[in-house]
C-alpha positions in Angstrom: 26.9 -33.5 -11.3 28.3 -35.3 -8.0 24.9 -37.4 -7.9 25.1 -38.3 -11.6 28.8 -39.3 -11.5 28.0 -41.4 -8.5 25.4 -43.4 -10.3 27.2 -44.0 -13.4 30.7 -44.5 -12.1 30.3 -48.2 -11.2 28.9 -48.9 -14.6 31.9 -47.3 -16.4 34.6 -49.5 -15.4 35.0 -50.7 -19.0 36.2 -47.4 -19.8 39.3 -47.6 -17.8 42.0 -47.9 -20.3 45.7 -47.8 -18.8 48.0 -45.5 -19.8 51.8 -46.3 -19.7 52.1 -44.2 -16.6 49.5 -46.7 -14.9 46.8 -44.0 -14.6 43.6 -44.8 -16.4 42.2 -42.3 -19.1 39.1 -42.0 -17.0 41.1 -41.0 -13.9 43.2 -38.6 -15.7 39.8 -36.7 -16.6 38.9 -36.1 -13.0 41.1 -33.2 -12.4 39.5 -31.6 -15.5 36.2 -32.1 -14.0 37.1 -30.8 -10.6 38.7 -27.8 -12.5 35.4 -27.2 -14.2 33.3 -27.3 -11.0 35.8 -24.9 -9.3 35.4 -22.5 -12.4 31.6 -22.9 -12.2 31.5 -22.2 -8.4 33.8 -19.1 -8.8 31.5 -17.7 -11.3 28.6 -18.0 -9.1 30.3 -16.5 -6.3 31.3 -13.6 -8.2 27.6 -13.1 -9.7 26.4 -13.2 -6.1 29.0 -10.7 -4.9 28.1 -8.4 -7.7 24.3 -8.7 -6.9 25.0 -8.0 -3.2 27.2 -5.0 -4.1 24.7 -3.6 -6.5 21.9 -3.9 -3.9 24.0 -2.2 -1.0 24.7 0.8 -3.5 21.0 0.9 -4.5 20.0 0.9 -0.7 22.7 3.5 0.2 21.4 5.9 -2.7 17.7 5.2 -1.8 18.4 6.3 1.8 19.7 9.7 0.5 16.5 10.4 -1.3 13.2 11.6 0.4 11.1 8.7 1.7 8.2 9.8 -0.8 10.2 9.2 -3.7 12.4 6.2 -2.6 9.3 4.1 -1.9 8.2 4.9 -5.6 11.6 3.6 -6.9 11.2 0.4 -4.9 7.7 -0.1 -6.1 9.2 -0.3 -9.6 11.3 -3.5 -8.6 8.9 -6.3 -8.6 11.6 -8.6 -6.9 11.1 -6.4 -3.6 7.6 -7.9 -3.0 9.2 -11.1 -1.9 11.9 -9.3 0.2 13.8 -11.7 2.5 12.8 -14.6 0.5 9.1 -14.5 1.0 6.8 -14.3 4.0 8.4 -14.6 7.4 12.1 -14.5 5.8 11.1 -17.4 3.3 11.1 -20.0 6.1 8.6 -22.7 5.4 8.8 -24.1 8.9 8.0 -20.6 10.4 5.1 -20.4 8.1 3.9 -23.9 9.3 4.4 -22.7 12.7 1.9 -19.7 12.2 -0.7 -22.1 10.3 -0.6 -24.5 13.2 -1.0 -21.7 15.8 -4.2 -20.6 14.0 -5.5 -23.9 14.0 -5.0 -24.5 17.6 -6.2 -21.1 18.9 -9.2 -19.1 17.5 -7.5 -15.8 17.2 -9.6 -12.8 16.6 -6.8 -10.8 14.7 -3.0 -10.6 14.1 -0.8 -7.6 15.1 2.4 -7.1 13.5 5.2 -4.7 14.4 7.8 -4.0 11.7 5.8 -4.1 8.5 8.7 -3.6 6.4 7.3 -4.1 2.7 4.3 -6.0 3.7 5.3 -9.4 2.5 4.4 -11.0 5.9 1.4 -8.9 6.6 -0.1 -10.2 3.3 0.8 -13.7 4.4 -0.8 -13.4 7.6 -4.2 -12.3 6.2 -4.1 -15.0 3.6 -3.6 -17.9 6.0 -5.9 -16.6 8.6 -8.7 -14.8 7.1 -8.6 -12.4 10.1 -7.9 -8.7 10.3 -4.2 -7.7 10.5 -3.1 -4.6 12.1 0.7 -3.6 11.3 3.0 -0.8 12.3 6.2 0.6 10.5 8.4 3.2 11.9 10.3 4.2 8.6 8.3 6.3 6.3 10.0 4.7 3.1 8.7 1.2 4.0 5.2 2.5 5.4 4.4 4.2 2.2 5.6 1.0 0.2 3.5 -1.3 2.3 0.5 1.0 2.2 0.4 0.9 -1.6 1.2 -2.6 -1.8 -1.7 -3.6 0.6 -4.2 -0.9 -0.6 -6.5 -3.7 -1.9 -6.9 -5.5 1.4 -9.3 -3.3 3.6 -8.7 -5.9 6.3 -5.1 -5.0 6.8 -4.7 -1.7 8.5 -1.2 -0.2 7.9 -0.1 2.4 10.4 3.1 4.6 10.6 4.8 5.0 14.1 6.7 3.7 16.9 5.7 0.1 17.9 5.7 0.7 21.5 3.3 3.7 21.2 1.1 1.8 18.7 0.6 -1.1 21.2 -0.2 1.3 24.1 -2.8 3.0 22.0 -4.1 -0.4 21.0 -4.2 -1.5 24.6 -6.8 1.3 25.5 -9.4 0.2 23.2 -11.7 -1.9 25.2 -12.8 -4.2 22.4 -9.3 -5.0 21.4 -8.3 -6.0 24.9 -11.0 -8.7 25.0 -9.7 -10.3 21.8 -7.5 -13.3 21.3 -4.5 -12.0 19.3 -1.5 -13.3 17.7 1.3 -10.8 17.9 4.4 -11.0 15.6 7.2 -8.6 16.7 9.8 -7.6 14.1 10.3 -4.0 14.9 13.9 -4.3 16.4 16.4 -2.6 14.2 20.1 -1.6 15.1 20.1 0.4 18.0 16.3 0.8 18.7 15.2 -2.5 20.6 11.7 -2.0 21.5 11.1 -5.7 22.4 11.0 -5.4 26.1 8.6 -2.7 26.2 6.4 -4.4 23.6 6.2 -7.5 25.6 5.4 -5.8 28.9 2.5 -3.6 27.4 1.2 -7.1 25.6 1.7 -9.2 28.7 -0.2 -6.6 31.0 -3.1 -6.3 28.8 -4.0 -9.3 26.8 -4.9 -12.5 28.6 -5.5 -14.7 25.6 -2.7 -14.1 23.2 0.5 -15.7 21.6 3.8 -13.7 20.9 5.9 -14.7 18.1 9.4 -13.1 17.9 11.6 -12.9 15.0 15.3 -12.8 15.0 15.5 -14.6 18.3 18.3 -17.0 19.5 17.4 -20.7 19.5 19.4 -22.1 22.3 21.7 -24.8 21.2 21.3 -24.4 17.5 23.6 -21.9 16.1 22.3 -22.6 12.6 19.5 -20.1 13.4 20.7 -16.4 13.1 19.4 -13.9 15.5 20.0 -10.1 16.2 22.8 -9.2 18.5 23.6 -5.5 18.6 26.4 -5.9 21.5 26.3 -6.0 25.4 22.7 -6.1 26.6 21.4 -5.8 23.0 21.1 -9.2 21.8 17.7 -11.1 21.1 18.1 -14.0 23.8 16.2 -15.2 26.9 18.4 -12.9 29.0 16.7 -9.9 27.4 13.1 -11.0 28.2 11.2 -9.2 31.1 10.9 -12.4 33.2 8.8 -10.6 36.0 5.9 -10.0 33.3 5.8 -13.7 32.0 4.8 -15.6 35.0 3.1 -18.6 33.9 3.7 -18.0 30.2 4.9 -21.0 28.1 8.2 -20.7 26.1 8.5 -22.5 22.7 11.1 -22.8 19.9 10.8 -24.3 16.3 10.6 -28.1 16.4 13.1 -28.5 13.7 16.9 -27.8 13.4 18.0 -24.9 11.3 19.4 -27.5 8.9 15.9 -28.4 8.0 14.6 -25.1 7.6 14.6 -22.7 4.4 15.1 -19.3 3.7 17.1 -17.1 6.0 17.0 -19.3 8.7 16.3 -16.5 11.3 15.7 -17.9 14.8 12.3 -17.1 16.8 10.5 -17.4 20.1 7.0 -18.2 20.5 5.6 -17.0 24.2 2.0 -18.1 25.0 -0.2 -16.5 27.8 -1.3 -18.8 30.6 -4.9 -18.9 29.5 -3.9 -20.3 26.2 -0.6 -22.2 26.7 -2.2 -25.6 27.3 -3.6 -25.4 23.7 -0.2 -25.6 22.5 0.6 -28.9 24.1 -0.1 -30.7 20.8 1.8 -28.5 18.4 4.0 -30.4 16.3 5.9 -27.3 15.0 6.8 -26.2 18.4 9.3 -27.4 21.0 8.7 -26.3 24.6 11.6 -25.1 26.6 12.0 -26.7 29.9 13.0 -23.7 31.6 10.2 -21.3 32.1 11.0 -17.8 31.5 9.2 -16.6 34.6 
């Protein structure tokens, strides 16, 4: 409405009929237009609030049910397949980052911690064509993702703790030799496995890239990040610097205002043997301060 008015106002000066009060008929209609916009905005806000309240009530109820029942009810709601707005929180630039990483580095497979409902797991396979291993600690989401991804034999869905999952993977000699893209998103409330996840990865894989969801982007507070209190925020201060000597540290190359979806921050860490390959990455901005 604002754009339309901006375009036609200059062409409508002939409608300015003066009232005895000195206010034109057109000017006197503007408060009415503003009032209509305000009412429409209030209705949209009320509808959004109602949807959020219903969703919260649904989740609270589902949490009281056994996971074997809750996931089945979830599966009856098609809208949940695009949870968080779609793959990688519905963030188009984040998706472009993954695509560019796949172009710059010939990864052998993708490993994801924090499957949730499998939306991003499915995306990883479609854009890479590579095998995907994903782990989820919550039974409700594990069952849901397993059912959703059952037609993809290339996607291996595991239920368990992400740290134990990575330690087990690190014992496989074939896996250790692979170039792997890790996507870490298993952090949730009081349980923050990130540091241990990074330490296992950094001590095992020489050719890898780690992308961490919900991470602070310094200087751009438009990107949201997880902060659960003192010592429990996903920031560079939480990184195990002693394990990251020679690693490259990258952030999204665009500001949050140009991102879509949930606008969650992220950090990309590249191991010493692949970091030079990211020098031409247009979707990434290298941080001057090395985390080592």
